[in-house]
N, C-alpha and C positions, 0 to 999 in steps of 0.2 A: 504493500499499500504506499509506503514511504517513497520508494523509487518511482511509483506511478504518479504520486503527487508532484514529485520533483520534476517529472516530465512535463507537467502542466504549469510549471512555475513561470510567472510573468515578471517578477521582481526578486532580485537577489540583494539583500542588505548585508554587506560583507565587512568584516574588520579589515584593517590595514595590516598591522604588524603580525607577521607570521602567516598570513593568509594570502594577501597580495604581494607581501615582501618575504624575503628569505628568512627573517628573524635571526640573522647573523650580523649583528651590529658591530660597527667599528668606529672609534672616535676619529672623525675626519678633520675637524677644525675646533679650535678654542678661540674664545675672544676675551681678552683682558687687557688692561692698560690701553684701551682703545684700538687694539689691533686684532685682526683676524689671522691666525697662524694655523698652518697645516699640522696634522698629526700623522703618526705611523699607521698605515693601512695595508701594507704589503709585508707579509712575514719575511724576515731576513733583510729587509731594506729600510735603512733609516731615513725617513723623510721629515722627521719631526723638526719643526721650526721654533719651539718653545724649549726653555731650560728651567729646570727646578731651582736653579741658583737665583733666578729672578724672584724677588720677594712676593710679588702678587701671584705668580705662577706657583710658587711653593705653597701658598695658602690654598689656592684652587685645588692643587693636587691632594693636599691634606684633607680637604672637605670631601672630595670624590672618594678617598680612601676610607674615611671614618663613617660617613653617611652612606653606607653601602653594606648590603647583607650578602653579596655574592662571594663565593670562596672557590679556589681552584680544587678540582678532584685530585685525589692522591695518585701517586704512581705515574706522574707525567713529567718527571725531572729533565728527561732527555728532549722533550718537545719545545719548539719555539714558543714564546709567550702568546703570540696572536693565534696559535694553533691549538692551545690548551683548552680543554672542556672545563666548564664551570658549572657549579650548582647555584642557581639564582636566575632571575629573569634576564631577558636579552640585553636591556639597557644597562643594568648593573654590572653584568658580565663584561660589556664593552668597556665601561668605566674602569673596571678592575684591571683589565688587560692594559689599558692606557696608562694608569698610574704605576702599575708593576714595572712597566718599561722605564718610567722615570725613576722610580726607587732603585731599580737595578743599576742605573748609572752612578747612584750614590752609595753602591755597595750594601744596600739593605733591601727589604722587601715589604710588601703591604702587610703581611702578617705580623712582622716585628713592629711596624708603625702602630697597628692596632693594639698590640700588647702594651705598648708604651702609653697609649692613650685609651685607658680603660672606659668602657661605655658604662655610664651611669643610669641613663634612662633613654627611651626611644618612643617617638610617635610614628608608627609605620605610615607609609603612603596610603591614601585612599582616594577614591574617585571624586569625592566631594571637595576636600581641602586641595588636593592636587599638589601636596608637598609631603616630604619626609623630614623629620628632625630628630637629632639625637644630641645628648650632652655627654661630654667626655672630660676625664681628668687630664691635666697637662703635666708632663714631667718637669720637675724643678720649678713649679709655678703654683701658687695657691689658688689661682682662678680656674674656674671650669670653662671649657670651650663649647659653645653651642654651634652646631653645624647644621645647615639646612639645604636641601636640594628640591627641585620641582619644577612646575611649569614656570617659565621665565617671568611672565607677567605677574603671577602670583607671588613670586619670590621678590620682585622689584617693588611690588606694593607694600611689602613688609620691611623695606629698607629705607633708612634716612640718610645714609651715607655710602660712599663708594671707595673701594680700595684702589688707589692709583699709584704705581711704582712704589708699593710698600707703605704709602701714607693714606691716612683716612680723611676723606674730604666730604663735607656735607653736600647732600643732594636733595634740594627742595623740589617741590612738585613741578616747577617750571625750569628745572636745571637743564643745561645743554647736554649733560651726560645721559638724561633720559632719552633725549632725541637721538643721540649717538647709539644708545642701547637698542632703540627701535629700528634704526638703520641696519645694525649688524644682525638683529634678529630676523628681519625681512629678508636680508641677503642669504643668510644661512638656511632659513626656511624655504626660500625660493629655489634652492639647489636640492630640495626634497630631503633635507637632514632633519632628524628629530633633535630638537634643541632643549637642553635643560639649563636652568639657572642655579647659581651656587652663592650662598651667603654664609657669614658667620658672625659670632659676637662673643667677646670674652666677658663673662659674667662677673659682677662685682663680688670680690672675695669676702667682703663683710656681710653682704646680704645672702650670698650663696657659699658658705664656707665648705670645707671638705666634710663629708658625712651629712650634708643637707638632704632632707627627705623630699626629693623631687616626685612630683605626682603627674602622671600623663592622663588621668581621668578628669580631675579638676585641675587644669594645668596652672602651676604655681611659679613659673618662670617666664621671662619675656619672649614673645614671638613676633614682636615688632620693634622697629627702631634698630634693625640689624644693619650689618655692613655688606653691601653688594660686592662680590669678588669678581665673577666672570660667568661665561657661558661655555658649555661643551656641546658640540653638534655631532651626532652620530649618523652614519649612513647606513641604511638598511636596503640593499639593492632589491628591486623588484624581482620576483621569480621569473625566469626566462620564459616560461610557458603562458604567463599571465596575459600579456597584450593580445596574443593570438586567441586565447579563451574569451577575453572581453569582446573582441572583434566577433567571435562566433556568436556571443550573446546578442550583440547588436543585429546581426543578420537573422537571429532567431526571434527578434521582437522582445527580448528580455532586457529590462532595465537593470543596470548594475549600479547600486547606490553604495558609496563608501560611508561607513559610520565608524569614526575614530576618536580617540581622546587626544590626538595630536593638534598642534596649532593649525588654524586654517591655511596659512601659507604653506607649511609642510604637506598638509593633506592635499591641497590643490596641486602642488608640484608633482607629487606621487600619482595623483588621479590623471594629470596630463601624461605622465610617463607611460602608464599602462593603458591609456585609452579610454578611461572612464569619462574624462572631459576630452573631447576632440580639439586639439590645438588649433587645427586649421579652420574649422567651421563654428566653434563654440566660444563664446565670450561670457566671462562673469562680470558682475558690476565693477569690480576692481579693474579688470582688464580694459573695459570700455572707458572708464574714468581716466585711466592712465593714458590711453590712446588719445582721448580727446582733450586732456589736460584740464578736466573739470572736477569739481567735488563729486563724490559718490552719490550724494543726495540729489544731484541735478541730472543724473543719467536717466535717459528715457528707458523704462522697463521693456519696451517692445525690442530694443536692441540686444537684450539679454536673453539667452537661452540656456544658460548653465548657472547653477547656484552653489555657492560654498556658505553654508549656514553655521554660524558659531552657536555653541550650546546655550550661551547667555541670551541670544536673540531667540532661539527656539523656546527658551523658558517663558519669554514674554508673549509668544504667539498664542492665539485662540485656535480652537480646532478648525474653524472656517479659514483662518490665515493659512494654516499648515495645509489644508486641502487645496486651496488656491495655489500654493507654492508647488505642490506635487503636480497639479494639472498644468501649470504653465511652464514647468521646467522638465526636460527629459534627462538632464545630466545634473545630478545632485550629489554634493559631498556634505556630510554632517560632521563638523569638527568640534573638538573640545566637549564632546557629549558625554553624558553619564549613562550607566546602564539603565537607569530608570527612564531616560529619554529615548533609549532604544526601543523600549516598549510602546512609548507614544508614537514613534515613527512607524512601527509595525502596524499599530491599529489604524493610523491614518491611510496607509496603503490598502488595508483591508477594507476600509469604508469606501474606497475608490474602486472596490471590486477586483483588486489584484490578488493573485495567488503568491504568497510571500514566503521566501526561503531566507533564514536568518543564520548567521554564524555567531558563535559566542564561546568563550572559554572560561570565564569567571562565575563565581557563585551568584553575583548579581545580575548576570545575564539570564538566569534561569526563567524569570517571568516572561521575557521576550521570546525565548526559545519555546516555551510552553504555548505562548499565545500565537506564534507564527504558524502558517499552514505546514511548513516543514522546517523544524528546528535542527541545526547542524552543529554539533559539538566538535571541539578540536581534540583529536586523539593524542597528540603529544603534549600540548600546552594546557589542554582543558582540565578543569577541576572535575572531581567526581560528581559533584552536585549538578554541574552543567551537562555532564554526560547522561545522568539520570533523567534530566528534563528534556533531552533532545530526542528526536526521532531517528537521527542518524549520526554516526561518529566519523569524522573525516580523519582516516588513520595517518595521512601524511600532512595534514594541515594546509593543504595546497588549494588555492581557488580553482586552479585548472581541473582539479578532481571533481569539484562541484559541477563544473560545465559538462565533464565526462558523465557524471551522474544524470544531468538533465537529458542528455543525449540517449543515455541507457534507458531512462524512464520513457522517453518518446518511443524508443525502439520496442520496448515491452508492450506499450499500448498499441503501436502499429501492428506488431506480430500477433497480439491477441485479436485484433480486428480481422486480420488476414485469415487467421485459423477459423474464426467464427463464420466468416464469409464463405470459406471453403466447405465447412461442415454443413451449413444451412442449405447450400445450393442442392445438395442431393435429396433433400426432403421432397422437393416437387416431383422428381421421377419416382419417388418411393410412394407418394401419397395418390398421385393422379391415376395409377392403374386401378386402385380401389374405387376412385370416383367414377372411372369409366365402366368398371365392372357393375356398379350400382345403377348409374344413370343410363348408360347405353345397353346394359344387360348383355355384355360380351364375356367370353371366357376370361378368367382372371389372368391378366398379363404377367404379374409378378407375385410370388408367394411370400409369406411372413419369414420363412427360413432364409430366403436369399436377401430380404432386407436386413436380417440380423448378420449376414455375411458382410454386407456393406458397412453397417454401423459399428459392428464390433471387430471387423477384420480388415477389409481393404482400405477403408477410410482412416484408421487410427494412426498408422505410421505417417502418411502425408500431412495429416492435420498436425500432428506433434512436430514434424520436421519444419513447419513455418516458424516455429519458435527459435530455430537456428538461423533464420534468414538475417543477412547483414543489413545494416541500416541503408536506406536509400540516400543517394547523394544529397537530396534537397532537405533531409530531415531537420537540419539546423538552419534552414532558410525559410521555414514556415513560421507563421505567428503562433504564439502559445495557444494551446487548446483551452476552450471555454468549458469547464466541467459541467456547467449548467445546460449547455446545449449539445456539445459534442460528446455523446456517450458511446460506449462500446458497441451497442446495437441501436441504430437509428433507422428512421424510415427509408433513408437512401440506400442503406446496406440491404434492408429487406427488399427494396425495389430491384436492386442489381441482382441479388442472390436468388430471389423467388421469381420476380417478374420478368427477368431477362435471361440470364444464364440458365436458371432452373428450367424455363420453358424450352430452351433449345435442347437441354438434356433429356427432358420428358419426350420431346419429339424424336430424339434418336432412339429411345427405348421402344416407342410405339412403331416406329418405322421397321426396326428389326422384328418386332412381334408380327406385324402384318406381312412382312416378307416370308417368314417362316410359315405362317399360316396359309398364305397364297401358294407356296411351294407345295404344300401338302393338300391343296385343293379347296381351302376355305378363303374365298375372296372377302374383302372387308365388308362388302354389302351382306354377305351371308352370315357374318358373325354378329350383326346387330340383332338384339332380341333372342339370341341363341342360348343364353345362360341357362334357362329353365330346363331345356332339353339336354344340354351339354352336361350338366351335373345330375341328371336323372339317372341313378345307379341301375334302374330297371330297364332303361332304354338302350338297347343294344344295336340300334340301326339308325343313327343320326346321319343324314346325308349331307355331303359337302356340296360345293357349287357345281360338281360335275356328276352328281347322282350316286357317288360311291357311298357305301354305308360304313360307319365307324362304330365299333364297339365301345363300351364305357372304358375298358382297360386301355385301348388304343388312344382314345381321346385324351385320357389323363397322361399318358406318356408324351403326347404332342404338347399338352399344356405344360408339363414340368420342363420340357425342352425349351419352351418359350420363356419360362421363368429364368432358366440359365442363360439364355441368350439376352434377355432384358437386363439381367444382372451384369453380364460382360459388357453390355453397351454402356451402362453407367460407369463401370470401371474405366472404359476407354474415354469417355467424355470428361471424367474426373481427372485424367491426364492434363488436359487442357486447363481444367478449372484450377488445379494446384499451381500450374505455371502462371496463369494470370493473376493469381492471388499473391504471387511473390512481391508485386509492387502495387501501390495504391495510385501512383500518378506516372512513374517512369515506365519507359518501354523495357520489355524483357531483354532487349539488345543492350540497353544501358546498364541494366542490373547484372546481367550475365547469369550463367547457370553453374555457379560455383558452390552452391549449397548441396554438398554431397550426401547429406542426410536426406534431403528432398529427392535428389536424383535416385538414390538407392530405394526410397519409398515407392517411387513410381514402378521400379522394377519388381519390388516386393508385392505390390498390389496386383500387378499382372500375373506374376508367378502364382500367387495365391488363388486368383481366379481360375487359372489353368488347373491347378491342383484340385480345386473343388469340382471342376467339370469332368476331369479325365481320370480321377482315382477310382479304380474298380471297387464296387460295393457301395459307393456313396449315393448311387442312383436308388438303391433299396433303403439305405439308412436315412438320407436327407432329401431324397427325391430331387437330386441335382443330376442332369443327364448331359452326356457328352454332345459337343456341337461339331458340325462340319466346319472345316477351316474358313470357308467363305462367309459363314455366319458371324464371324468376328469383324468382317469388313464394313458392313453398311453403317456402323456408327462412326467410322473414321472421318467422313466429310463433316459430320456435325461437330466433332472435336476440333477439327481445323477451323470451322466457322466460328466457334466460341473464341478461339484464340485471335482470329483476324478481327472479330467484332470488338472485343475488348481492347486490342491494340489501337484500333481506331478511336474508341472511346477515350482512351488515355492520351492519344495524340491530341484530341480536341481539348482535353483538360489542360495540357501544356501550352497549346497554341492560344487558347482563349481564356486565360485565368479569370475567374469571377463570372464566367458566362453561363448560359442556360444549362449546358451539360455539367458543369461543376455544381451548380445549385441542385440539379436533380439526381446526379449520379455519384458525386465524390463522397464516398463514405469514410 
């Protein structure tokens, strides 16, 4: 059910880190002392432009070392630092590797620094505050050191001064340093890098002496008036398969929405990188404002077709505002969002009638995963709670695998339809003989035993083999299926199976029946109304069209021979039926005959029909009589007609999309 729902998905709300990107972060740049400097990103190659001997840099490295829970796994002494595996999230692991490279140059390591700066208390990072803070003892110093890292704008808001070249300088609200911070932040975010801000404060030794009882529930130490130190920007490259997967989604009519906790600038850069926002054709408000050199407020909404929505703005939106946003923009990125807001986004898309798939990895993502039509938890980074709440678990945490799942879901639905279409078609040639038997009062053309041969024997393998049919080349070029309208069995499928192909199959069976009867002296006109005399066990002299008299036993042998011939004719026309059911729109020449389960199934049903007809003793046990070779042939033109007819129908479907033929026959 989950895969089938994924196949009808019309909107995918995806996380960024680890799903669209590789979750292999590396510190690419730092910003301190008003300078952006490069970091080491390639193992074994020293590209670092900053030095721990610079006082501001030393403070920045110390904060990144202490305000960090990541640790190296043991047994990796021989590995290069950037290649080492860590326990901890991707951001903190990247910071740990960057600071370890710096401490190594000083002849020490991060573990030693942490031992020398004993942690007294910590407030972990959470999605509401968007910062992490810890207090540490300082060797040879009576003061405690408070260190904080988090979303740069949140960190800056808590700072009243800045560290420049080792000196603390006041930084009022209108300070030029805040403008320089914004410029650096915009530049780093615009490169698609995740940026974190760092600050610290030496606490007053008299107010917070050694042994002071710090409390992280009712916070009794300052979290404002701190000193801003710098920024660290981490690059997390997009997964190589993601741009192609996003392009597939576009062609399949699926909206891909990024929902991330990153800054809007970083989120927009990654979105453009992977194709969620088309750089050539789509413009956000900021893009238009920058091009025209006007304030954002003056931009004409008609010029904007992509949106990057900040979590704070989303918080202020009403349900109607959000509905209009989703309706007016096809390319949307939600940035700096909380897990609670992810639920609001899912509900908004569902109000718009979308089938929504959502990815999530945290405990707080559970409500959104539950609410979504298909919740997808991360197999590697996901919490146990999120996996419990989800419908599916993504084992490799890769967005491209979701798209593969969508394709697989569509394929399953397609193949189920094909199998049903194939199975239903033979109902007409099975039922119509009984209708003719009753209405026209002719000898029974097809018996119940031979119907069982078809339903439980010859049709089984070919029907199952359609499950092995590969996807049609246009499967990811179709619009998402509407679950309310496009059901497995609809009136168009019934029309094609029963009203068109089924009728041709029934004609084949009756043609063979009348041929055999005529060869034995009973012309069609003689058969009408003959049933009463034919089935009269006491009547041993029923005359045929030429005046020959037939006993009851001889009549029944002829009737059972007709049953066998009618059965064989259905098998022959079902050859064509299973071939045309391979595709819903493409030609068989485009699809090919590479499904060897199906090819073998055709041979199997033919061999089974021959076995039933020619095995000695079955004429007595099951009343199936052997046929002359040429009695197999009359059904062949009908089989060919079915194939040609449906090839023409599918040609018209491809040539005139949305036309009358599609509306009436595309199932």
